[in-house]
C-alpha positions in Angstrom: 140.2 40.8 62.0 138.2 44.1 61.8 140.3 46.3 58.4 138.6 48.9 59.6 138.4 50.9 63.7 134.8 50.0 65.3 135.5 53.0 67.5 133.2 55.1 68.2 134.5 58.7 66.9 131.9 62.1 68.0 131.0 65.1 66.7 132.5 68.2 67.9 129.7 70.2 67.0 128.0 70.9 71.0 125.0 71.1 69.1 125.7 67.1 68.9 126.2 67.6 72.9 122.8 67.0 73.6 120.6 67.9 77.3 120.5 63.8 78.3 124.1 63.7 77.4 125.6 66.7 79.0 123.1 65.3 82.9 124.2 61.9 82.3 127.5 62.8 82.5 127.3 65.1 85.3 124.8 62.1 87.0 128.3 59.8 86.6 130.9 62.9 88.7 131.3 61.9 92.1 130.2 65.3 94.0 126.9 65.5 91.2 126.2 61.8 91.8 123.4 62.8 94.8 122.1 65.1 93.2 118.3 64.6 91.7 117.4 65.2 88.1 115.9 69.2 89.0 118.8 69.8 90.8 120.8 68.6 87.8 119.6 70.8 85.7 120.0 73.5 88.2 123.6 72.4 88.0 124.0 72.2 84.5 122.3 75.5 83.2 125.9 76.8 84.9 128.5 74.9 83.4 129.5 76.6 79.9 129.5 74.4 77.1 132.8 73.9 74.6 133.4 71.7 71.3 137.0 69.9 71.0 138.5 68.2 68.9 141.1 65.8 68.0 144.8 67.2 69.8 142.8 69.9 71.0 144.8 71.3 74.4 142.3 71.7 77.0 144.9 73.2 79.8 148.9 72.6 80.1 150.8 71.4 83.2 151.8 74.9 86.3 149.4 76.8 84.3 146.7 78.7 86.4 144.1 77.1 87.9 140.8 78.8 86.8 138.0 75.6 85.4 137.1 72.2 86.2 136.2 70.1 83.6 133.4 67.3 82.9 133.8 65.1 80.1 130.8 65.0 78.4 131.0 63.1 75.1 134.5 62.0 73.8 138.1 61.4 75.3 140.4 63.6 77.4 144.8 62.0 78.1 146.2 63.7 80.8 149.9 64.3 80.3 152.9 64.7 81.3 157.1 65.2 80.7 159.2 63.3 82.4 162.9 64.5 83.4 164.0 63.5 80.6 161.9 66.1 78.3 159.9 62.5 77.2 155.0 62.6 78.0 154.2 60.3 79.5 151.1 59.4 79.5 148.7 59.3 83.3 145.0 58.7 82.6 142.3 58.2 79.6 139.0 60.3 80.2 135.5 59.1 79.3 132.3 60.9 79.9 131.4 61.2 82.7 134.6 61.8 84.3 136.6 64.8 85.4 139.0 67.3 84.4 141.1 70.6 85.8 141.6 72.3 89.4 139.7 75.4 91.2 141.1 77.2 94.3 138.6 75.9 95.9 139.7 72.8 96.1 143.1 73.5 96.5 144.9 73.6 93.4 145.7 76.5 92.0 147.9 75.3 89.0 147.5 72.4 86.8 149.7 68.8 87.5 148.9 67.9 84.7 148.5 68.4 80.7 144.5 66.9 79.2 144.2 66.9 75.0 141.6 66.5 73.3 142.0 62.1 72.4 138.7 62.5 69.6 136.3 64.4 69.2 133.4 66.0 71.4 132.4 67.8 73.9 133.4 69.4 77.8 130.6 70.7 80.8 133.2 73.4 82.5 132.6 75.7 85.7 135.1 78.3 86.3 134.7 80.0 90.1 132.0 81.9 89.9 129.7 79.4 88.7 131.7 77.0 90.9 131.3 78.8 94.4 127.0 78.9 93.1 126.8 75.2 92.3 128.3 75.2 96.1 126.0 78.2 97.6 123.6 75.8 96.5 123.9 72.5 97.3 127.1 72.8 100.7 127.5 69.1 100.7 129.0 69.3 97.3 131.8 70.3 98.2 133.1 67.7 100.5 132.3 65.3 98.3 134.8 67.3 95.6 137.4 66.8 98.4 136.6 63.7 99.7 136.6 63.0 95.2 140.3 64.6 95.0 141.4 62.6 97.8 139.9 60.0 96.6 141.8 60.9 92.9 145.6 61.6 94.4 145.4 57.8 96.7 144.2 56.1 93.7 147.3 57.7 91.4 149.5 56.5 94.3 148.2 53.2 94.5 148.2 52.6 91.0 152.9 54.0 91.5 153.3 51.2 94.0 151.1 48.6 92.2 153.4 49.5 89.1 156.3 49.5 91.2 155.7 45.5 92.3 154.1 43.8 89.5 154.7 42.5 86.9 154.7 44.0 82.6 151.9 41.8 82.1 150.5 42.4 85.1 150.2 46.3 84.4 149.0 45.4 80.8 145.8 43.7 81.8 145.5 45.9 84.4 145.1 48.5 82.4 142.8 47.3 79.8 140.9 46.3 82.7 140.2 49.6 83.7 140.2 50.7 80.0 137.0 48.3 79.5 135.8 49.0 82.5 136.1 53.2 81.6 135.2 53.3 78.1 134.2 49.9 77.6 131.4 48.9 75.3 129.8 46.0 75.0 129.3 44.3 71.4 128.3 40.3 71.8 130.8 38.1 73.4 133.8 41.3 73.6 133.4 44.6 75.6 135.5 47.2 73.5 137.4 49.7 74.4 135.6 52.8 72.6 138.4 55.4 72.6 141.4 55.3 69.6 144.7 54.3 71.3 148.0 53.1 70.4 150.8 50.5 71.9 152.4 53.6 72.6 149.5 55.1 75.3 148.8 51.4 76.9 152.3 51.0 77.4 152.8 54.5 79.0 149.3 54.2 81.2 151.5 50.1 81.5 154.8 51.6 82.9 156.6 49.2 80.1 157.5 49.2 76.7 156.0 49.1 73.5 157.7 45.7 72.3 156.0 44.7 75.2 152.4 45.4 75.1 152.5 43.9 71.3 153.9 41.0 72.4 151.7 40.2 75.1 148.9 41.5 72.8 149.9 39.0 70.4 149.6 36.3 72.3 146.8 36.6 74.2 144.8 37.5 70.7 146.3 34.0 69.3 144.5 32.9 73.2 141.4 34.3 72.4 142.2 37.2 75.0 142.2 39.5 73.5 141.1 41.0 70.1 143.2 43.7 68.6 143.6 45.8 65.6 144.8 49.4 64.1 144.3 51.7 67.6 142.0 49.0 68.9 141.3 46.7 71.3 138.7 44.9 72.8 138.3 42.5 75.1 136.5 38.6 75.1 138.2 37.0 78.5 137.9 39.0 81.4 138.1 36.5 83.4 141.7 35.3 82.5 143.3 38.8 81.8 142.0 39.6 86.3 144.0 36.6 86.8 146.8 37.8 84.8 146.9 40.7 86.3 147.2 38.9 89.9 145.1 41.5 91.3 141.5 43.2 91.4 142.0 45.2 89.0 143.4 49.6 89.5 141.0 52.6 89.0 144.2 54.4 87.1 142.4 58.0 88.1 
């Protein structure tokens, strides 16, 4: 097993957030995906660029929602506090994911906390900048509302699946979704390229950290995964899909 973490830690220097990285990220956002290169260039010109560092708060729940963010580089985690005061990990977002909201999109306050998991770079739009994008590209408004609605549907579907699936099925499905979203192909494995503790996986899968550790250890012995301190790589996605018992569900 590798002693050194293979996970990539991006730079927080905004100068490392290249024009190409920004436009690639914007092109992956559902409501910007249909725009051509020139249109994406104009959208990028309206966005503010913000460097982030590990554990930095992007926004907090119940605060006024005044910016829509796009992850250009790095990783963001969305968390919530349970009724007994325990923090719960809701989602992990990588390049091209959007977070936050604006009154234009039906959000007055943030529903969750957003924290940087790694250094990186965010693009953001205030109300004025996003309205200017909508004036130039009216179809974006419809696609943005559809994307927000789809995210809500997927969250509800996740809750339904979590309630009915076994612990190994939930863990396997969570790994498959994270690999699809944040995975980097490396020879005969796919590395989930973000620092990921057992507690993080446990929150996403809705089970105890000890349960996650037990199944990861068994799957590593069986050649399905490879793990180390705060990282996981998939070696046999087909086997994990069979364990999941259904198609990997979206977390966001």
